[in-house]
N, C-alpha and C positions, 0 to 999 in steps of 0.2 A: 504493499500499499504506499503511495506517495503522498506525503502530507504537504499541503499548500497554505500560503498566506500566514505563516507563523503559527500554525496549529500544531499540537502534540497530541500523540495517542498515549494515554496513561492508563494505569490500573491501580485501583485503591489498594492500599495495604490495610490489612485487618487492624482496626482500631481497638484499643483496650476499653473495656466496659466494666463498670462496677455495679453491683446490686445492693440496694439499700436494705435495711432490716425488714422494710415493709414490702419488698419485692419489686421496687421500681428500678429499672435499668437505666443507669446514666452514663453517657459517653464521657470520657476524659478529654476528648477534642471537641470543644463546644462550637468554635467558629471556623477552624481550618482543618484540613485534611492532608495526611501524608499519602503521597502517591509514587508509583514507580514509573519511570519513563519507559515505554514500550517502543516508541518510534519518535525520535526527536526531530524528524523532518530535516530541514536544511540548517538548523540551529548549531552553531559552532561551540556554544558554551555548554551544552547538554549532550550526553551520550546514553544509549541504551542501558538500563539498570540503575541510572541515578535515582536517588529518592529526594523528592522536592515536596515543599509545602505550598498548597494551593488555597485559594479563596474558597470558602463554603458556598456551595449553591451555584457555582459556575460550571459550565460545560454541558456537553450533550452526551448521553448515555447511548452506546452502541454495543451489539453483541456480535462477536466475531469468533467462530469455531466454538460456539456455546460458552463463551467466556465473556462476562461484562467488562467493557472498557469505557473509557470516557475521552471525548475530544475536547481539549481545552486550549484557549489561545495563550500565547506566551506572556501576555500582559497579566494573566490571572495567577501567575506564579509569585510567591512571597520570597521563598528562599530555597537554595540548593543545599540539602542536608549531606549528601555524600558526593 
């Protein structure tokens, strides 16, 4: 797949959750999500396998080979973690 216009194909990394005594499940990542780069497109600063932090609620979900991925724009990234 060839990415265009500074879009990236990413896959969400499982986020840690905790359960309260009353059974409410709470995510430890309230506003941002860690994702792994699957296809960095033409971006020279990122490579496949990098872990980045992206804005919550940004992107478009796609299913490729029965695996959920997300298409996000490079401007939705907050930080490169690895």
